[in-house]
C-alpha positions in Angstrom: -0.9 12.3 -19.0 -1.5 10.7 -22.3 -4.7 8.8 -22.7 -6.7 10.1 -19.7 -7.3 7.1 -17.4 -10.0 6.1 -15.0 -8.6 5.4 -11.5 -10.1 3.4 -8.7 -8.4 4.3 -5.5 -9.1 2.8 -2.1 -8.6 4.8 1.0 -9.1 8.0 -1.1 -10.2 10.1 1.9 -6.8 10.7 3.3 -3.1 10.0 3.0 -1.6 8.7 -0.3 -5.0 7.9 -1.6 -6.2 11.5 -1.4 -2.9 12.9 -2.7 -3.0 10.6 -5.7 -6.6 11.4 -6.4 -5.8 15.2 -6.5 -2.8 14.7 -8.8 -4.8 12.3 -11.1 -7.6 14.9 -11.4 -5.1 17.7 -12.1 -3.8 15.5 -14.9 -7.2 15.2 -16.5 -8.0 11.7 -15.3 -11.2 10.5 -13.6 -11.2 9.0 -10.1 -13.5 6.7 -8.3 -12.5 6.7 -4.7 -13.6 4.5 -1.8 -14.2 6.3 1.5 -15.6 5.1 4.9 -18.0 7.9 5.9 -20.7 10.1 4.4 -18.8 13.2 5.4 -15.7 11.9 3.5 -17.9 11.0 0.6 -19.2 14.5 0.3 -15.7 16.0 0.7 -14.2 13.7 -1.9 -17.0 14.3 -4.4 -16.6 18.1 -4.1 -13.0 17.9 -5.5 -14.4 17.7 -9.0 -18.1 17.2 -9.6 -17.6 16.0 -13.2 -14.7 13.6 -12.8 -14.9 12.1 -9.2 -17.2 9.5 -7.8 -17.0 8.5 -4.2 -18.1 5.1 -3.0 -18.8 4.1 0.6 -16.8 0.9 1.1 -15.0 -0.8 3.9 -12.3 -3.0 2.3 -12.9 -5.6 5.0 -16.5 -6.1 3.8 -15.3 -8.7 1.4 -18.8 -9.7 0.2 -19.5 -6.1 -0.8 -16.3 -5.6 -2.9 -17.3 -7.6 -6.0 -20.7 -6.0 -6.5 -19.2 -2.5 -5.7 -16.5 -2.9 -8.4 -19.0 -4.2 -10.9 -21.2 -1.2 -10.4 -18.2 1.1 -10.7 -17.3 -0.4 -14.0 -20.9 -0.1 -15.2 -21.5 3.4 -14.0 -18.1 5.0 -14.2 -16.6 3.2 -17.2 -13.6 0.8 -17.5 -11.2 0.9 -14.6 -7.7 1.4 -16.0 -5.8 1.7 -12.8 -6.5 0.2 -9.4 -4.6 1.7 -6.5 -4.8 -0.2 -3.2 -4.1 2.6 -0.8 -6.4 1.8 2.1 -4.5 0.7 5.1 -3.3 1.7 8.6 -0.4 1.1 10.9 -0.2 -1.0 14.0 2.5 -0.3 16.6 3.5 -2.6 19.4 6.0 -5.4 20.1 4.9 -8.8 19.0 4.7 -10.2 22.6 2.6 -7.3 23.8 0.2 -7.1 20.8 -3.0 -9.3 20.8 -3.5 -11.7 17.9 -6.8 -9.9 17.2 -4.8 -6.8 16.2 -2.8 -8.9 13.8 -6.0 -10.3 12.2 -7.4 -6.8 11.8 -4.1 -5.5 10.4 -4.0 -8.3 7.7 -7.7 -8.0 7.0 -7.3 -4.3 6.0 -3.7 -4.3 4.5 -3.7 -7.7 2.8 -7.1 -9.3 2.4 -8.8 -6.1 1.5 -6.2 -5.4 -1.2 -6.4 -8.9 -2.6 -10.2 -8.8 -2.6 -10.1 -5.5 -4.6 -7.6 -7.1 -7.0 -9.8 -10.2 -7.5 -12.8 -8.0 -8.2 -11.0 -5.9 -10.8 -8.9 -8.5 -12.6 -11.7 -10.2 -14.7 -12.5 -6.8 -16.3 -8.8 -6.0 -16.9 -8.1 -9.5 -18.2 -11.0 -9.3 -20.6 -9.8 -6.0 -22.0 -6.1 -7.2 -22.0 -4.9 -4.0 -20.2 -4.8 -2.4 -16.8 -2.4 -1.4 -14.0 -2.6 -2.5 -10.4 -0.7 -0.5 -7.9 -0.3 -1.7 -4.3 0.9 0.8 -1.7 3.2 -1.1 0.6 6.0 0.4 2.7 9.7 0.4 3.4 8.6 -1.8 6.3 7.8 -4.4 3.6 11.5 -4.6 2.9 13.0 -4.2 6.4 11.7 -5.6 9.7 11.7 -2.5 11.9 11.3 -3.1 15.6 7.9 -2.3 17.1 5.7 -2.8 14.0 5.8 -6.6 13.4 2.1 -6.9 12.4 2.4 -3.9 10.0 5.7 -5.1 8.5 4.3 -8.6 8.1 1.3 -7.3 6.2 3.5 -5.2 3.9 6.0 -8.0 3.3 3.0 -10.1 2.4 1.6 -7.5 -0.1 5.1 -7.1 -1.7 5.3 -10.9 -2.3 1.7 -11.1 -3.6 2.3 -8.2 -5.9 5.4 -9.8 -7.3 3.7 -13.1 -8.0 0.7 -11.4 -9.5 2.9 -9.4 -11.8 4.2 -12.7 -13.3 0.7 -14.2 -13.5 -1.0 -11.4 -15.4 1.9 -10.0 -17.5 0.7 -12.1 -20.5 -2.7 -10.4 -20.3 -1.3 -6.9 -20.7 -1.8 -6.1 -17.1 1.0 -4.4 -15.1 1.6 -4.6 -11.4 3.7 -2.2 -9.3 4.3 -2.4 -5.5 5.1 1.1 -4.3 7.0 1.2 -1.0 7.1 4.7 0.6 9.3 5.7 3.4 8.3 8.4 5.9 5.8 10.8 4.5 3.6 13.5 6.0 0.4 11.5 6.1 -1.7 10.5 9.1 0.0 7.1 9.3 1.9 7.8 12.6 -1.0 9.9 13.9 -4.7 9.1 13.8 -4.2 6.2 11.4 -1.9 4.4 13.9 -3.3 1.8 16.3 -1.0 1.4 19.3 -1.1 -1.6 21.6 -0.6 -0.8 25.3 2.8 -1.5 27.0 2.9 -4.1 29.7 6.3 -5.8 29.7 9.1 -3.8 31.2 11.8 -5.9 29.5 11.0 -4.0 26.2 11.3 -0.5 27.7 14.8 0.2 26.6 14.2 -1.0 23.1 10.7 0.2 22.4 10.0 3.3 24.4 12.5 5.5 22.5 11.1 4.1 19.2 7.5 4.9 20.1 8.4 8.3 21.4 10.5 9.2 18.3 7.7 8.1 15.9 5.1 10.2 17.7 7.4 13.2 17.8 8.2 12.8 14.1 4.6 12.7 13.0 3.9 15.7 10.8 7.6 16.4 10.4 8.5 13.6 8.0 10.6 14.5 5.0 8.4 12.9 2.4 5.8 15.1 0.5 2.7 13.1 -0.4 2.0 15.3 -3.5 5.4 14.5 -4.9 4.8 10.8 -4.1 1.6 11.0 -6.1 3.3 12.6 -9.0 5.9 9.8 -9.0 3.2 7.2 -9.0 1.6 8.9 -12.0 4.9 8.6 -13.9 4.8 4.9 -13.2 1.3 4.7 -14.5 2.3 6.5 -17.7 5.5 4.4 -18.3 5.5 1.8 -21.1 7.7 -0.5 -18.9 6.8 0.4 -15.3 8.8 -1.1 -12.4 7.5 -4.1 -10.4 8.8 -2.5 -7.3 9.3 1.2 -6.6 10.8 2.8 -3.4 9.8 6.3 -2.5 11.9 8.5 -0.3 15.6 8.6 0.6 15.0 6.8 3.9 13.4 3.9 2.1 16.2 3.8 -0.4 18.9 3.7 2.4 17.1 1.0 4.4 16.5 -1.2 1.4 20.1 -1.0 0.2 21.4 -1.6 3.7 19.1 -4.6 4.0 20.3 -6.0 0.6 23.9 -5.5 1.6 23.4 -7.2 5.0 21.5 -10.1 3.4 24.2 -10.6 0.8 26.8 -10.9 3.5 24.7 -13.3 5.5 24.1 -15.5 2.5 27.8 -15.6 1.8 28.7 -16.3 5.4 26.4 -19.3 5.5 26.8 -20.5 2.0 28.5 -23.7 2.9 25.7 -24.6 5.3 23.2 -23.7 2.6 24.8 -26.0 0.1 25.3 -28.9 2.6 21.7 -29.9 2.6 21.5 -31.7 -0.8 22.0 -35.4 -1.5 25.6 -36.3 -2.3 
């Protein structure tokens, strides 16, 4: 990678965060990674003693994020790339899932990411350069049954990313929302919170979905290392995309959604146009 960059990656202890940290290090870059335990901190630091720095940080500890990022800038040098990878999945039908689970889902997947962005932006804006990458999901494009809170959080992050890209483009800062499909991470395993079932009316719809997702965990087609290499290509690009899908399943679902949406818009166009003053 030309011009070795300094990455700040949240959720660097596992999943896409860890895969990206490995690839960035192999490309000669430096990586500051946030982790949530002392054991994870030691393991992450051991990846490369000279070019890694692990920080204990829970992205829902919003008051700690600003000072933590400021120290990272001071001690580790200018942050060129922020990658918001910290997150988890919540599974359960909307009616069966407590509101508290939704708050927690949004605190981690949305508010945590935005808090990190707000902490990094003043430094990037002053330097007139930087790249913010938000890891979203194909569920941020398509409302898949059984994960309403997760999909909602990723739809939100997609929208925030798009608006942010317009706001900071004039400062030389780039923003990319990366939407992976099914990859062999812990998302459907230990990183998934599942609300208990209690309404029989949803059995026919949801039980097969929950069973298939659990059975598929660890067998997904997506390779996290290849995803990480794709993200590095985006970072190196002079004109990176605002949105990037990863995986054939994500591509198919997004295209199907766009086709369906286009047909629905056409079908209801007369009603859409009927709401204006004559």
